[in-house]
KEKE-3310 file (N, C-alpha, C; in steps of 0.2 Angstrom, whole numbers, plus 5000, padded with zeros to 4 digits):
npx = (4656:4645:4643:4642:4626:4621:4614:4617:4630:4630:4625:4636:4645:4642:4642:4656:4661:4653:4662:4675:4673:4665:4661:4653:4637:4625:4616:4624:4634:4626:4618:4629:4637:4626:4624:4628:4619:4605:4589:4585:4578:4575:4587:4596:4603:4617:4621:4620:4629:4640:4642:4644:4655:4664:4662:4668:4681:4685:4684:4692:4706:4704:4705:4717:4726:4723:4727:4741:4746:4741:4748:4762:4762:4760:4772:4781:4777:4781:4794:4796:4793:4798:4799:4785:4781:4787:4783:4769:4772:4774:4764:4761:4754)
npy = (4971:4982:5001:5011:5020:5037:5044:5036:5039:5051:5053:5045:5054:5064:5059:5057:5070:5074:5067:5073:5086:5090:5101:5108:5109:5099:5107:5118:5112:5108:5119:5129:5120:5120:5134:5142:5138:5141:5138:5122:5113:5105:5098:5085:5070:5066:5080:5086:5078:5080:5094:5093:5085:5095:5106:5100:5098:5111:5114:5108:5111:5125:5125:5118:5128:5138:5135:5132:5144:5153:5149:5151:5165:5169:5164:5172:5185:5183:5184:5196:5204:5216:5226:5226:5232:5245:5252:5251:5260:5272:5276:5271:5261)
npz = (5000:5004:5001:5015:5015:5010:5021:5032:5032:5035:5049:5055:5051:5060:5072:5075:5074:5087:5094:5093:5095:5109:5115:5107:5101:5093:5086:5083:5075:5063:5058:5056:5046:5036:5034:5022:5011:5013:5008:5016:5014:5003:5002:4995:5004:4999:4997:5009:5016:5010:5013:5026:5028:5022:5032:5043:5040:5037:5051:5058:5051:5055:5070:5072:5066:5072:5086:5085:5080:5090:5100:5095:5095:5108:5113:5106:5111:5124:5121:5116:5127:5135:5123:5121:5133:5135:5123:5128:5139:5134:5128:5113:5108)
capx = (4653:4641:4645:4634:4621:4624:4610:4620:4637:4630:4624:4642:4650:4640:4645:4663:4660:4653:4667:4680:4671:4660:4658:4648:4630:4622:4613:4629:4636:4621:4617:4636:4637:4622:4623:4628:4613:4599:4584:4590:4573:4576:4594:4598:4607:4623:4622:4621:4636:4647:4642:4645:4664:4668:4662:4674:4687:4687:4684:4698:4709:4705:4706:4724:4729:4722:4731:4748:4745:4741:4756:4768:4759:4761:4781:4784:4775:4784:4802:4797:4790:4802:4797:4778:4780:4790:4777:4764:4772:4776:4756:4763:4749)
capy = (4973:4988:5007:5014:5026:5045:5045:5032:5042:5059:5051:5045:5061:5069:5056:5059:5078:5075:5065:5077:5093:5088:5106:5110:5106:5097:5112:5122:5109:5107:5127:5131:5117:5122:5140:5145:5134:5143:5133:5116:5108:5101:5095:5077:5067:5068:5087:5087:5075:5085:5101:5091:5084:5102:5110:5097:5100:5119:5116:5103:5117:5131:5123:5117:5133:5143:5133:5134:5153:5156:5146:5156:5171:5169:5163:5178:5189:5184:5187:5204:5207:5222:5231:5228:5237:5251:5254:5255:5266:5278:5276:5267:5254)
capz = (5005:5002:5005:5019:5012:5012:5027:5037:5034:5038:5055:5057:5054:5067:5080:5074:5076:5093:5099:5092:5098:5112:5119:5102:5101:5086:5081:5081:5069:5058:5058:5052:5040:5031:5034:5015:5007:5011:5010:5016:5015:4997:5001:4997:5008:4998:4997:5017:5018:5006:5017:5034:5028:5021:5038:5048:5037:5039:5058:5060:5050:5060:5076:5072:5065:5078:5093:5083:5078:5098:5104:5092:5097:5116:5112:5103:5114:5129:5119:5116:5133:5136:5119:5122:5140:5134:5119:5133:5145:5130:5124:5107:5109)
cpx = (4651:4643:4639:4631:4624:4620:4614:4628:4636:4630:4631:4646:4647:4642:4651:4663:4659:4657:4673:4679:4665:4658:4653:4642:4628:4620:4618:4633:4633:4619:4624:4636:4634:4619:4622:4622:4607:4593:4587:4584:4573:4583:4594:4603:4615:4626:4624:4628:4641:4648:4645:4653:4667:4668:4668:4679:4689:4688:4690:4705:4710:4706:4714:4728:4729:4728:4738:4750:4746:4748:4761:4768:4761:4769:4783:4783:4780:4791:4802:4793:4792:4800:4790:4777:4782:4785:4771:4765:4773:4768:4757:4757:4745)
cpy = (4981:4994:5009:5020:5032:5047:5043:5036:5049:5058:5048:5049:5065:5066:5057:5067:5079:5073:5069:5085:5093:5094:5110:5107:5104:5102:5117:5119:5110:5114:5129:5127:5119:5128:5144:5142:5136:5138:5125:5109:5103:5098:5088:5075:5067:5075:5087:5084:5078:5091:5098:5090:5091:5106:5107:5097:5106:5119:5113:5109:5121:5131:5123:5123:5138:5141:5135:5141:5156:5155:5151:5161:5172:5169:5170:5185:5190:5184:5193:5208:5214:5228:5233:5234:5244:5255:5256:5259:5272:5280:5275:5261:5255)
cpz = (5004:5006:5008:5015:5015:5020:5033:5038:5036:5046:5059:5058:5059:5073:5081:5076:5083:5097:5099:5095:5102:5116:5113:5101:5095:5083:5080:5075:5063:5054:5053:5047:5035:5030:5027:5011:5007:5013:5008:5015:5009:4996:5001:5002:5006:4997:5005:5019:5015:5011:5024:5033:5025:5027:5042:5045:5039:5047:5060:5058:5055:5067:5076:5070:5070:5084:5092:5082:5088:5101:5102:5093:5104:5118:5111:5107:5121:5127:5119:5123:5135:5131:5121:5129:5138:5129:5125:5137:5140:5127:5116:5106:5104)
residu = (MET:ARG:LYS:PRO:SER:ALA:TYR:ASN:GLN:VAL:ILE:SER:LEU:LEU:GLN:GLU:LEU:HIS:ARG:CYS:TYR:PRO:THR:TYR:ASN:LEU:GLY:ARG:HIS:ILE:ALA:THR:ALA:LEU:ASP:GLU:TYR:GLY:ASP:ILE:TRP:GLY:MET:THR:ASP:ASN:GLU:ILE:LEU:PHE:ALA:LEU:ARG:ARG:TYR:LYS:THR:GLN:LEU:ASP:MET:ASP:ILE:ARG:ARG:SER:GLU:ALA:TYR:GLU:LEU:GLN:ARG:ILE:ILE:GLN:ASP:GLY:LEU:ASP:LEU:ASP:ASN:ILE:LEU:LYS:GLU:GLU:ASP:ASN:GLY:ASP:TYR)
# end
């Protein structure tokens, strides 16, 4: 069986991005993925595929890290609530 063309892989990846991040529009995905490339008119399908894969990987890592970090920060802030309130009362924040 033949490997799908880079063009078809780009389309599939955009569909996957839409499924994983339904609140992000197509323009946001494309603009962010290709932001570092400047003149995109001459980009090949393979270059666009590479950029989108890289973007998706970064997006997946950022989302996971952000959620885990935020959860940990909320838990830690809850445990340190007395200290935080004392600092605010003393104007040390």
